[in-house]
C-alpha positions as CSV (number, residue, x, y, z in Angstrom):
1,M,-11.1,-18.0,29.2
2,I,-13.7,-18.4,31.9
3,G,-16.1,-19.3,29.7
4,T,-14.3,-22.3,28.3
5,S,-13.2,-23.5,31.9
6,L,-17.0,-23.1,33.3
7,R,-18.8,-25.0,30.4
8,Q,-18.3,-28.3,31.7
9,G,-21.0,-29.7,33.5
10,I,-23.2,-26.4,33.0
11,Q,-26.8,-26.3,31.5
12,P,-27.1,-24.9,28.2
13,S,-29.2,-22.1,29.2
14,T,-26.5,-21.3,32.0
15,T,-23.6,-21.5,29.6
16,F,-25.7,-19.3,27.2
17,Y,-26.0,-16.5,30.0
18,N,-22.6,-16.9,30.8
19,E,-21.3,-16.2,27.3
20,T,-23.7,-13.4,27.1
21,I,-21.9,-11.4,30.2
22,Q,-18.9,-12.0,28.7
23,A,-19.8,-10.7,25.2
24,L,-21.2,-7.6,26.9
25,F,-18.2,-6.7,28.5
26,F,-16.2,-7.5,25.5
27,A,-18.5,-5.2,23.7
28,V,-17.7,-2.2,26.2
29,L,-14.2,-2.5,25.7
30,V,-14.0,-2.8,21.8
31,Y,-16.5,0.1,21.5
32,F,-14.3,2.3,24.0
33,N,-11.2,1.3,22.1
34,L,-12.7,2.0,18.8
35,L,-14.6,5.2,19.4
36,Y,-12.4,6.8,22.1
37,L,-8.8,5.3,22.4
38,I,-8.0,4.6,18.8
39,P,-8.8,8.1,17.3
40,N,-7.4,10.0,20.0
41,Y,-4.1,7.8,21.1
42,L,-3.1,5.3,18.9
43,A,-1.5,7.3,16.0
44,K,0.0,10.2,18.0
45,H,0.8,8.4,21.4
46,A,1.2,4.6,20.8
47,F,2.7,3.9,24.1
48,I,0.0,6.0,25.9
49,Y,-2.5,4.0,24.1
50,F,-1.3,0.5,25.1
51,G,-1.3,1.9,28.7
52,L,-4.8,2.9,28.6
53,V,-5.7,-0.4,27.0
54,L,-4.4,-2.2,29.9
55,A,-5.6,0.2,32.6
56,A,-9.3,-0.1,30.9
57,C,-9.1,-4.0,31.1
58,A,-7.9,-3.6,34.5
59,I,-11.1,-1.7,35.4
60,V,-13.6,-3.6,33.4
61,T,-12.3,-7.2,34.4
62,P,-13.1,-6.9,38.4
63,I,-16.7,-5.6,37.5
64,E,-16.9,-8.7,35.2
65,V,-15.7,-11.2,37.7
66,L,-18.3,-9.8,40.0
67,A,-21.1,-9.9,37.5
68,L,-20.0,-13.6,37.0
69,Y,-19.4,-14.3,40.7
70,L,-23.0,-13.1,41.4
71,F,-24.3,-15.0,38.5
72,Y,-23.1,-18.4,40.1
73,S,-24.3,-17.4,43.7
74,D,-25.9,-21.0,43.9
75,S,-22.9,-22.8,42.8
76,P,-19.9,-22.0,45.0
77,D,-17.6,-24.2,43.1
78,Y,-18.0,-21.9,40.3
79,Q,-17.7,-18.8,42.1
80,A,-14.4,-20.1,43.4
81,N,-13.5,-21.1,39.7
82,V,-14.3,-17.6,38.6
83,V,-12.1,-16.0,41.3
84,E,-9.2,-18.1,40.3
85,Q,-9.7,-17.2,36.5
86,Q,-9.3,-13.6,37.0
87,E,-6.1,-13.5,35.2
88,G,-7.4,-15.5,32.2
89,I,-10.5,-13.1,32.1
90,Y,-8.2,-10.2,32.2
91,L,-5.7,-11.5,29.6
92,G,-8.8,-12.4,27.4
93,N,-10.0,-8.7,27.6
94,V,-6.7,-7.5,26.4
95,F,-6.6,-9.9,23.7
96,V,-10.2,-9.1,22.3
97,T,-9.3,-5.2,22.6
98,L,-6.0,-5.6,20.8
99,L,-7.7,-7.8,18.3
100,A,-10.3,-5.2,17.7
101,T,-7.3,-2.7,17.2
102,V,-5.6,-5.0,14.4
103,L,-8.8,-5.5,12.6
104,R,-9.5,-1.7,12.7
105,V,-6.0,-1.1,11.5
106,I,-6.2,-3.6,8.5
107,M,-9.7,-2.0,7.7
108,D,-8.2,1.6,7.5
109,W,-5.4,0.5,5.7
110,W,-7.7,-1.6,3.1
111,R,-9.9,1.9,2.9
112,Y,-6.9,4.2,2.4
113,Q,-5.5,1.7,-0.5
114,N,-8.7,1.9,-2.2
115,E,-9.1,5.6,-1.7
116,K,-5.8,6.0,-3.1
117,Q,-6.4,3.8,-6.0
118,V,-9.6,6.0,-6.8
119,L,-7.5,9.2,-6.5
120,L,-5.0,7.8,-8.7
121,T,-7.5,6.7,-11.1
122,Q,-9.1,10.2,-10.9
123,T,-5.8,12.0,-11.4
124,M,-4.9,9.9,-14.5
125,Q,-8.5,10.9,-16.1
126,S,-7.9,14.5,-15.0
127,E,-4.3,14.3,-16.7
128,L,-5.9,12.8,-19.8
129,R,-8.8,15.4,-20.0
130,F,-6.3,18.1,-19.6
131,L,-4.0,17.0,-22.3
132,K,-7.2,16.6,-24.5
133,S,-8.1,20.3,-23.8
134,Q,-4.5,21.5,-24.6
135,I,-4.6,21.3,-28.4
136,N,-3.0,24.6,-29.1
137,P,-5.8,27.0,-30.4
138,H,-3.1,28.6,-32.5
139,F,-2.4,25.3,-34.2
140,L,-6.1,24.6,-35.3
141,F,-6.7,28.3,-36.3
142,N,-3.6,28.0,-38.5
143,T,-4.7,24.6,-39.7
144,L,-8.0,26.0,-40.6
145,N,-6.6,29.0,-42.3
146,N,-4.4,27.1,-44.3
147,L,-7.4,25.1,-45.3
148,Y,-9.0,27.9,-46.4
149,A,-6.3,29.2,-48.5
150,L,-6.1,25.7,-50.1
151,T,-9.8,25.7,-50.7
152,L,-9.6,29.1,-52.4
153,K,-6.8,27.5,-54.7
154,K,-9.1,24.5,-55.0
155,S,-6.1,22.5,-54.2
156,D,-6.3,18.7,-54.2
157,K,-4.6,18.8,-50.7
158,A,-7.9,20.4,-49.1
159,P,-9.9,16.9,-48.6
160,E,-6.9,15.3,-47.1
161,I,-6.4,17.9,-44.5
162,V,-9.9,18.1,-43.7
163,L,-9.9,14.3,-42.9
164,K,-6.5,14.5,-41.1
165,L,-8.0,17.0,-38.8
166,A,-11.1,15.0,-38.3
167,E,-9.2,11.9,-37.4
168,I,-7.1,14.2,-34.8
169,M,-10.4,15.4,-33.4
170,R,-12.2,12.0,-33.4
171,Y,-9.1,10.3,-31.8
172,M,-9.0,12.7,-29.0
173,L,-12.6,13.2,-28.3
174,Y,-13.7,9.4,-28.4
175,E,-10.9,6.9,-28.7
176,C,-8.7,8.3,-26.0
177,N,-11.4,7.8,-23.2
178,E,-9.7,4.1,-22.6
179,R,-7.0,3.7,-20.1
180,R,-4.8,2.1,-22.9
181,V,-4.9,2.4,-26.8
182,H,-3.1,0.5,-29.4
183,L,0.2,1.9,-30.1
184,S,-0.5,1.8,-34.0
185,K,-3.3,4.4,-33.3
186,E,-1.2,6.6,-31.2
187,I,1.6,6.5,-34.0
188,H,-1.1,7.4,-36.6
189,Y,-2.4,10.1,-34.5
190,L,1.4,11.7,-34.4
191,Y,1.8,11.3,-38.1
192,N,-1.6,13.3,-38.6
193,Y,-0.2,16.0,-36.1
194,L,2.9,16.5,-37.9
195,D,1.4,16.7,-41.4
196,L,-0.9,19.5,-40.1
197,E,2.2,21.0,-38.5
198,R,3.9,21.1,-41.8
199,L,1.4,23.2,-43.2
200,R,2.0,26.3,-40.8
201,Q,5.9,25.7,-40.8
202,P,8.4,27.3,-43.2
203,K,9.0,25.1,-46.1
204,D,12.7,24.7,-45.4
205,A,11.7,23.1,-41.8
206,D,12.8,19.6,-41.5
207,I,10.0,17.6,-39.9
208,T,10.6,13.8,-39.7
209,F,9.1,10.9,-37.7
210,E,10.7,7.4,-38.2
211,V,9.1,4.2,-36.6
212,E,11.5,1.0,-36.4
213,G,10.5,-2.5,-34.9
214,H,7.3,-4.4,-35.0
215,V,4.1,-2.7,-33.9
216,S,1.2,-5.1,-33.3
217,E,-1.3,-5.3,-30.6
218,Q,1.0,-3.3,-27.8
219,L,-1.1,-0.9,-25.8
220,V,0.1,2.3,-24.3
221,A,-1.7,5.3,-22.6
222,P,-3.3,7.6,-24.8
223,L,-1.7,10.9,-25.7
224,L,1.6,9.7,-24.4
225,F,4.0,11.6,-26.8
226,V,2.1,14.7,-27.6
227,P,3.5,16.8,-24.9
228,F,7.0,16.2,-25.9
229,V,5.8,16.7,-29.6
230,E,3.9,20.0,-28.8
231,N,6.8,21.4,-26.8
232,S,9.4,20.7,-29.4
233,F,7.4,22.9,-31.7
234,K,6.4,25.7,-29.1
235,H,10.1,26.1,-27.7
236,G,11.9,25.1,-30.7
237,L,10.7,25.4,-34.5
238,N,8.2,28.0,-33.8
239,H,11.1,30.4,-33.1
240,A,13.6,29.2,-35.9
241,T,13.9,32.0,-38.8
242,S,15.6,29.1,-41.0
243,G,17.0,25.6,-40.7
244,G,14.9,24.5,-37.8
245,Y,14.0,20.9,-37.4
246,V,11.9,18.3,-35.2
247,R,13.2,14.8,-35.5
248,M,11.3,11.9,-34.1
249,K,12.2,8.4,-33.7
250,L,10.2,5.6,-32.1
251,M,11.7,2.3,-31.7
252,V,9.7,-0.6,-30.5
253,E,11.2,-4.3,-29.5
254,G,8.5,-6.5,-28.0
255,E,7.0,-4.6,-24.9
256,D,9.9,-2.2,-24.8
257,L,9.7,1.1,-26.3
258,E,12.0,4.2,-26.9
259,F,10.9,7.5,-28.3
260,V,13.4,10.1,-29.1
261,I,12.6,13.6,-30.0
262,E,15.1,16.4,-30.8
263,N,14.6,19.9,-32.0
264,S,16.6,22.8,-32.9
265,K,16.8,26.0,-30.7
266,V,17.5,29.5,-30.9
267,E,20.4,31.0,-28.7
268,Q,18.2,33.4,-27.0
269,M,14.4,32.5,-26.8
270,P,12.2,35.7,-27.1
271,R,10.5,37.2,-24.3
272,P,6.7,36.3,-24.4
273,S,4.7,39.4,-24.9
274,H,1.9,37.8,-22.5
275,P,1.7,34.9,-20.0
276,R,1.8,31.4,-21.7
277,S,-1.5,29.5,-21.6
278,G,-2.2,26.0,-22.2
279,G,0.3,23.2,-22.7
280,I,1.6,20.8,-20.3
281,G,5.1,21.2,-18.4
282,L,7.7,18.5,-17.9
283,A,6.8,18.2,-14.2
284,N,3.3,17.1,-15.2
285,V,4.7,14.7,-17.8
286,R,6.8,13.3,-15.3
287,Q,3.9,12.6,-12.6
288,R,1.6,11.0,-15.2
289,L,4.3,8.7,-16.3
290,Q,5.1,7.8,-12.6
291,I,1.2,7.1,-12.3
292,L,1.1,5.2,-15.4
293,Y,4.3,3.4,-15.4
294,P,5.8,3.2,-12.1
295,D,9.3,2.0,-12.1
296,H,8.8,1.1,-15.9
297,H,9.9,4.4,-17.5
298,E,12.9,6.7,-18.0
299,I,13.1,9.9,-19.2
300,I,16.9,11.3,-20.4
301,I,17.0,15.0,-21.5
302,R,19.8,16.7,-23.3
303,D,19.7,20.4,-23.1
304,E,22.4,22.0,-25.6
305,P,22.7,25.7,-26.6
306,N,21.5,24.7,-30.3
307,R,19.5,21.7,-29.6
308,Y,17.0,20.0,-27.4
309,E,16.7,16.4,-27.0
310,V,14.2,13.9,-25.0
311,T,14.5,10.2,-24.5
312,L,11.6,8.4,-23.2
313,R,12.0,4.7,-22.5
314,L,9.3,2.4,-21.2
315,T,7.9,-1.0,-20.8
316,M,4.3,-1.3,-22.1
317,I,2.7,-2.8,-19.0
318,N,-1.1,-2.9,-19.1
């Protein structure tokens, strides 16, 4: 650039003024680029944008050359050098302007990634709050009614039911606030959930839950399985007159997990008398898994006339 070629033999004060003049013209081009050209043209009309950058530099460069020429009015040799370096000054202006564009694009991309991450975090938290709020009220009311009946009979099961219900509420209200929880706690929550469901289901209902493999310190997203369990009762066992079932199996091998849940179905589901409320649909479950375990999960659904089965496979990444 012109500043480099003119430094030799120039007093320090003269060099400072020379650099200051060039910096002022750089600032004019950069601010014009950042405040006007990039917002109005870069995204929608890239070719027009680059043309305007070249045109702006072509307009500013002669003015900058004139300013430098007048600045070196007492040094004809330096004035001649300024005139000879017009092309270099122009290319320097283009380089600095486009460098500002690159930096702006990088900063915008970085800001977008940060905002995206914040949005994903907020979405996960919202999904979790939604799940925590979706304990079926009928489930709680029926549990309390059964508990009341047991207390009237002075059954020895009443304290156990109170304890299980308290553990469920404690887990959902306090322990699920973390991004990941121990798999053992999630399994314990499912056991309690099923024990309370057995209270309100027919005595011949077949409700089973098997766990295979070594469960140690693996971490999973909280309330990961409850939507499948809740739906298996809501759309399956709750409508069965007899012989209904919900069968669950969780297999663990290292960080790999497979959860299979199967429930019976009636041939024709009764039409609801009022719109459904609460619960979480399969689309929401898929979205949450995509956020929590991108490229590390798989859902397989088998929908048959008399049975419904969901298989969830995932790698428990942290």
